[in-house]
N, C-alpha and C positions, 0 to 999 in steps of 0.2 A: 306428391309434393312432400305429404306428410313424413314419407320415409326419408326423403331429402332433409328435411328441419330435423328429424330424431338424428338421423347421421351427424348433421353440423353440429349441434347440441353434445352429442357424445364426443366427437373431435373436438369441440372446446373445450371440454371438462378435461379431457386428459391434457389438453395444452396448459390449462391453469395448474395444474396440479405440477406440472414439470417448469413451470414457470419461476425465474430466479428471483429471489428478493434482493433488492438494490441497498447497497451501503457506501456511503460516500467517504472518503478519507482524507486527510489533508498532508501533503508531504511532506516527511519528517516528523509526523506524530503518529500516536498510538490511539487506537479506540478500543476499549471493552466490548466484548460481543457474547452474548449467551447463548449457546445452542438449544435447538428444541430437546435433543437427548444426545449424551455421550457419543462422542465420533471416535472409532477406531482407527479411519486413517483419513488424512486430509491431502487434497491435492490442488495444486497452486496453478493456474493457466499460466502464467508470466510473473514469476518470484522477482524479477526487475522492476516490476511497477507495485504488487505489495506481498507483506509476508505475515505469515501467523507465529504467535507463539502461543502455547497452550499453558493455560494458568493450571487447571482443575479439571474434572470430569465434564463439567458444561459450559467451561469459561474459556476464551479465547481473547487474546489482543491482536487485533488487525492493525498491521504496521503499513502505513502509505511511505512508498519507496520512492518513486516518479510519476510526474502526471500521466495519466493514460486509463486505459479500461482493460481489465482482465477478470476472471472468475474465480473464486475457491469451491471445490465441490469437498461435502462432508459426508463420509461412508460409516455405517454401523459395522457391527463386527461380522455380520451376514453378507455382508458387501452392497447392502440397500443403500440408496440415496437417502441421508436424512435433508440436506439442504444444498442448494447450487445458489452461491452467492453472488451477484454480478458487482463488482468492485469499482467504484469511479475513482481514480485519485487526482486531486486537484492541489495545483502549487498554492502557498501561501502568499496572498496577494496583499492583506494588510501589513504594514511595515516594510515591505519591500520596494526597492527601488531598482528598475531594470535600464543599466546604459546602453546603449547601443552607439557604438562608433563605425559606422559601415557596416559590414557584416559582422563586425567583432562585438559580444554580447558579455557584459559582466554584470551580476547580481549582489545586490548588497542590502543587507537587514538594516533596517533603522529603528530598531525599536528605540534606542538613546541618541546614539551617534549611526554614523551610516559606516558599515562596515563589510567588505567584501565577503560572501558566503558561498559556499558549493552547492551548484544548482544545475539540474541536468539540463543542457542546452547551451550552456556558456561556450565560451571558446575554451579549447585545450589549453591554451597558455592559463587564461584566469583560473579555471578547474582545477588544474594541475597545481600552480601556483598555492592556491588557498588550502588543496588537499594536502600538499606538502607540509604546510605551516602545522596544520591541524595535527598531523601524523606524528611530526617533532614536537608539537607541545603535550601531545598525549605521552609520547615516551619519556619527556622530563617529568612529569607529573608521576608517572609510573615509576621511574628510578627515585625521584623524592619522597614515595612514599614506602619504598623497599620492595617493590614488585618488580623491579627491572632484572633482568638477567644479566648478572655481571660477570 
């Protein structure tokens, strides 16, 4: 029985060192994260859910892209795992209004006035319409600032 308990404790100890830290992000927002030590390489399980921007040797900016669950592995120069972060991305629920018309869904950001916003899960018509408007507005702003390709 003692051997069984010792084996269980050894297994539990090895599992706890391999467990992932959990980080919550909000969609379309960034969050700073300080690594335990600088990483040589970073691997993202699903870059459609979350992404990483490197700041300097031990600082990252974690970006929530779409609701869901993924993980991010950080490796040192010898290929050893520094950290395995479980990333949970939630949608911004405060100031958001979701309108369902049958199966069609449109999301609005209601900080001051309610305005349609680009949200994963909305109908293609709503998502693409708002996305096109945002792209056109960005292009106009770039041209006005002299950054457009003339």
